[in-house]
Rosetta silent file (secondary structure, phi, psi, omega in degrees, C-alpha in Angstrom):
SEQUENCE: MPEEWDAETIAFAHRMFDLARSGSTEELAGQLSGGLPANLTNDKGDTLLILAAYHNHPHTVAALLEHGADPGRVNDRGQTALAAAVFRKNADSVRTLLAAGADPAGGSPSATETAAFFDLPEMAALLRGE
SCORE:     score description
SCORE:     0.000 S_00000001
   1 L     0.000  136.226 -175.143    0.079   -0.006   -0.034 S_00000001
   2 L   -57.774  147.322  175.475    1.320    3.478   -0.785 S_00000001
   3 L   -58.885  -36.487 -175.486    2.933    5.368    1.987 S_00000001
   4 L   -72.668    2.436 -178.959    0.770    8.348    1.437 S_00000001
   5 L   -76.714  135.146  178.716   -2.343    6.427    2.483 S_00000001
   6 L   -78.367  169.277 -172.227   -3.849    7.634    5.736 S_00000001
   7 H   -60.770  -40.149 -174.682   -4.693    5.454    8.758 S_00000001
   8 H   -69.077  -43.080  176.129   -8.380    5.288    7.846 S_00000001
   9 H   -67.640  -33.495 -179.683   -7.733    4.153    4.353 S_00000001
  10 H   -67.524  -43.510 -173.153   -5.169    1.548    5.462 S_00000001
  11 H   -68.587  -36.387 -176.850   -7.761    0.212    7.966 S_00000001
  12 H   -59.496  -55.339 -171.135  -10.465    0.169    5.202 S_00000001
  13 H   -61.910  -33.826  177.075   -8.106   -1.944    2.906 S_00000001
  14 H   -65.915  -41.195 -179.332   -7.322   -4.386    5.759 S_00000001
  15 H   -65.331  -32.736  179.138  -11.053   -4.788    6.312 S_00000001
  16 H   -73.678  -35.648  171.488  -11.575   -5.563    2.546 S_00000001
  17 H   -65.740  -40.277  179.682   -8.857   -8.337    2.839 S_00000001
  18 H   -62.698  -40.779  174.387  -10.502   -9.683    5.872 S_00000001
  19 H   -51.926  -45.313 -177.148  -13.830   -9.811    3.887 S_00000001
  20 H   -63.662  -43.823 -176.815  -12.103  -11.938    1.231 S_00000001
  21 H   -71.289  -28.450 -174.836  -10.557  -14.339    3.843 S_00000001
  22 H   -93.624   -3.970  175.212  -13.847  -14.776    5.696 S_00000001
  23 L    79.517   38.811  177.310  -15.915  -15.310    2.528 S_00000001
  24 L   -82.798   62.636 -170.572  -18.157  -12.122    3.123 S_00000001
  25 H   -58.184  -43.656 -179.689  -19.308  -12.180   -0.426 S_00000001
  26 H   -60.096  -48.018 -177.356  -22.281   -9.780   -0.289 S_00000001
  27 H   -68.133  -43.161  174.416  -20.403   -7.078    1.515 S_00000001
  28 H   -68.575  -37.092  172.139  -17.350   -7.292   -0.645 S_00000001
  29 H   -59.284  -35.123  175.888  -19.291   -7.415   -3.754 S_00000001
  30 H   -61.200  -42.826  175.949  -21.094   -4.282   -2.645 S_00000001
  31 H   -69.217  -32.053  175.282  -17.699   -2.604   -2.118 S_00000001
  32 H   -65.213  -41.797 -178.696  -16.519   -3.835   -5.550 S_00000001
  33 H   -64.007  -43.896 -173.881  -19.817   -2.383   -7.168 S_00000001
  34 L   -78.467    7.092  175.073  -18.890    0.924   -5.285 S_00000001
  35 L   112.532   -8.536  172.933  -15.525    1.117   -6.917 S_00000001
  36 L   -52.965  125.171  178.665  -13.143   -1.048   -4.833 S_00000001
  37 L   -67.303  124.680 -175.021  -10.528   -2.276   -7.220 S_00000001
  38 L   -60.686  -23.340 -175.464  -10.951   -6.010   -7.832 S_00000001
  39 L  -108.163   26.286  168.183   -7.135   -6.525   -8.092 S_00000001
  40 L   -51.779  135.500  177.549   -6.269   -4.806   -4.734 S_00000001
  41 E  -126.062  145.388  174.923   -3.226   -6.325   -3.333 S_00000001
  42 L   -80.072 -168.316 -177.161   -1.719   -6.437    0.223 S_00000001
  43 L   -69.823  -14.223  174.935    1.829   -5.963    1.231 S_00000001
  44 L   -95.744   -2.350 -173.722    2.591   -9.459    0.182 S_00000001
  45 L    84.064    2.035  179.213    1.039   -9.146   -3.227 S_00000001
  46 L   -70.849  128.826 -179.135   -1.881  -11.296   -2.324 S_00000001
  47 E   -83.920  170.054  171.822   -5.013  -10.213   -4.252 S_00000001
  48 H   -64.203  -35.558 -177.671   -8.423  -10.343   -2.795 S_00000001
  49 H   -66.830  -46.546  177.837   -8.981  -13.249   -5.219 S_00000001
  50 H   -59.786  -50.421 -170.818   -5.933  -15.236   -3.917 S_00000001
  51 H   -70.963  -36.376  172.871   -7.028  -14.825   -0.279 S_00000001
  52 H   -60.707  -42.926  177.961  -10.628  -15.933   -1.135 S_00000001
  53 H   -63.061  -47.109 -178.631   -9.378  -18.946   -2.960 S_00000001
  54 H   -65.755  -35.856 -177.804   -6.944  -19.943   -0.312 S_00000001
  55 L   -88.434   12.856  173.081   -9.540  -19.609    2.382 S_00000001
  56 L    62.185   58.610  178.002  -12.090  -21.832    0.502 S_00000001
  57 L  -125.539   76.731  177.938  -14.778  -19.327   -0.444 S_00000001
  58 H   -55.992  -36.604  179.085  -15.970  -20.256   -3.917 S_00000001
  59 H   -63.925  -38.099  176.883  -18.693  -17.729   -3.936 S_00000001
  60 H   -70.757  -39.825  170.964  -16.408  -14.930   -3.132 S_00000001
  61 H   -55.010  -46.603  178.962  -14.084  -16.142   -5.841 S_00000001
  62 H   -58.985  -47.482 -171.970  -16.932  -16.060   -8.325 S_00000001
  63 H   -68.390  -42.796 -176.785  -18.084  -12.575   -7.225 S_00000001
  64 H   -64.155  -46.785  178.326  -14.485  -11.152   -7.418 S_00000001
  65 H   -61.730  -32.253  174.914  -14.133  -12.594  -10.973 S_00000001
  66 H   -58.672  -32.504 -177.989  -17.533  -11.130  -11.923 S_00000001
  67 L   -99.019   16.744  174.709  -16.090   -7.710  -10.899 S_00000001
  68 L    98.361   11.607  174.998  -12.977   -8.056  -12.919 S_00000001
  69 L   -59.285  136.995 -177.011  -10.468   -9.812  -10.717 S_00000001
  70 L   -90.643  108.617 -177.673   -7.599  -11.038  -12.855 S_00000001
  71 L   -62.633  -12.302 -177.795   -7.337  -14.872  -12.425 S_00000001
  72 L  -101.830   -2.765  175.188   -3.646  -14.818  -13.605 S_00000001
  73 L   -61.600  142.535  175.402   -2.203  -12.356  -11.035 S_00000001
  74 L  -113.416  156.117  176.807    0.553  -13.692   -8.929 S_00000001
  75 L   -89.779 -170.961 -174.441    1.597  -12.607   -5.497 S_00000001
  76 L   -66.974  -14.383 -176.735    5.141  -11.753   -4.420 S_00000001
  77 L  -107.393    8.473 -178.283    6.062  -15.448   -4.024 S_00000001
  78 L    77.447   15.015  179.599    4.630  -16.337   -7.601 S_00000001
  79 L   -87.787  141.571 -179.843    1.500  -17.957   -6.295 S_00000001
  80 L  -113.472  166.098  175.332   -1.752  -17.731   -8.133 S_00000001
  81 H   -61.430  -39.628 -175.357   -5.462  -18.075   -6.917 S_00000001
  82 H   -61.370  -50.109  179.776   -5.631  -21.311   -8.983 S_00000001
  83 H   -59.513  -35.868  179.544   -2.633  -22.791   -7.138 S_00000001
  84 H   -69.259  -38.396  178.854   -4.149  -21.720   -3.795 S_00000001
  85 H   -66.139  -43.377  177.341   -7.554  -23.434   -4.693 S_00000001
  86 H   -58.894  -47.525 -176.203   -5.722  -26.593   -5.751 S_00000001
  87 H   -60.284  -33.484 -174.446   -3.660  -26.639   -2.491 S_00000001
  88 H   -84.810   -9.504  174.364   -6.837  -26.233   -0.585 S_00000001
  89 L    69.797   39.834 -178.023   -8.488  -29.126   -2.594 S_00000001
  90 L  -105.582   94.897 -174.529  -11.574  -26.734   -3.436 S_00000001
  91 H   -58.407  -37.865 -177.761  -12.918  -28.171   -6.676 S_00000001
  92 H   -62.130  -42.837 -172.991  -15.704  -25.293   -6.990 S_00000001
  93 H   -72.632  -44.998 -170.860  -13.018  -22.549   -6.867 S_00000001
  94 H   -65.087  -38.384  175.656  -10.753  -24.421   -9.204 S_00000001
  95 H   -66.980  -41.795 -176.774  -13.623  -24.944  -11.830 S_00000001
  96 H   -70.188  -37.551  178.832  -14.603  -21.273  -11.517 S_00000001
  97 H   -71.677  -33.396  178.030  -11.044  -19.978  -11.929 S_00000001
  98 H   -72.682  -34.658  174.477  -10.496  -22.286  -14.862 S_00000001
  99 H   -67.424  -22.223 -177.229  -13.769  -21.033  -16.492 S_00000001
 100 L   -94.796    5.624  173.645  -12.446  -17.526  -16.029 S_00000001
 101 L    98.000   13.121  178.201   -9.230  -18.274  -17.935 S_00000001
 102 L   -66.728  139.265  177.468   -6.840  -19.099  -15.114 S_00000001
 103 L   -90.519  118.667  176.058   -3.786  -20.941  -16.463 S_00000001
 104 L   -62.951  -20.157  178.853   -2.762  -24.204  -14.715 S_00000001
 105 L  -100.491   13.532 -178.923    0.815  -23.636  -15.736 S_00000001
 106 L   -85.974  157.867  175.641    0.904  -19.967  -14.504 S_00000001
 107 E    75.667 -178.640 -177.851    2.797  -18.887  -11.495 S_00000001
 108 L  -152.739  106.384    4.562    5.456  -20.630   -9.581 S_00000001
 109 L   -72.711  140.277  177.717    4.728  -23.234   -8.272 S_00000001
 110 E   -68.527  169.918  176.225    1.940  -23.535  -10.782 S_00000001
 111 H   -62.543  -44.534  178.757   -1.371  -25.131  -10.010 S_00000001
 112 H   -64.035  -38.679  175.911   -0.355  -28.236  -11.886 S_00000001
 113 H   -67.792  -36.481  177.487    2.937  -28.385  -10.044 S_00000001
 114 H   -60.872  -53.393  178.584    1.153  -27.977   -6.725 S_00000001
 115 H   -56.451  -34.506  175.335   -1.259  -30.827   -7.473 S_00000001
 116 H   -64.782  -50.319 -172.433    1.769  -32.939   -8.436 S_00000001
 117 H   -68.178  -42.587  179.093    3.872  -32.077   -5.354 S_00000001
 118 L   -89.439    9.435  175.852    1.067  -32.632   -2.916 S_00000001
 119 L    47.204   72.413 -178.185   -0.201  -35.739   -4.755 S_00000001
 120 L  -121.970   73.909 -176.231   -3.644  -34.368   -5.384 S_00000001
 121 H   -51.812  -37.995  177.509   -4.914  -36.545   -8.332 S_00000001
 122 H   -58.663  -45.763 -176.366   -8.431  -35.188   -8.186 S_00000001
 123 H   -70.222  -41.030  179.424   -7.115  -31.637   -8.571 S_00000001
 124 H   -64.131  -37.799  179.748   -4.746  -32.643  -11.362 S_00000001
 125 H   -68.070  -36.036  176.792   -7.648  -34.236  -13.309 S_00000001
 126 H   -59.523  -46.507 -175.854   -9.629  -30.987  -12.881 S_00000001
 127 H   -67.624  -15.614  177.437   -6.758  -28.925  -14.239 S_00000001
 128 L   -91.078   -1.293  175.478   -6.514  -31.282  -17.212 S_00000001
 129 L    84.148   19.007 -175.683  -10.237  -30.759  -17.939 S_00000001
 130 L   -98.100    0.000    0.000  -11.354  -34.321  -16.913 S_00000001
């Protein structure tokens, strides 16, 4: 977050990340409709989408994508929302992200590499479109 942001703005941004983590889809979607950037990132480069995917909130993932969240964005460690959803074994989020154009080979480790490393054959099959 930019240094010039005041304490109130920073607190608001933290609350938006908390909404993504907790799956508060309606409130977050309202903020997105009101102009909140769908690709807002925190100090680790995590997007709202990555956080929603990691915390197993497929409805929030879908809402963020509907509001323009980029399914290909990577955080500072090279991770994507798709890799997070694969790691958490959330088939609904994986399907939603794939339908939105997320690349199974994107990021590092990629979603495909994550499925292989953690021996997640069901997730690997989803990534292959099976």
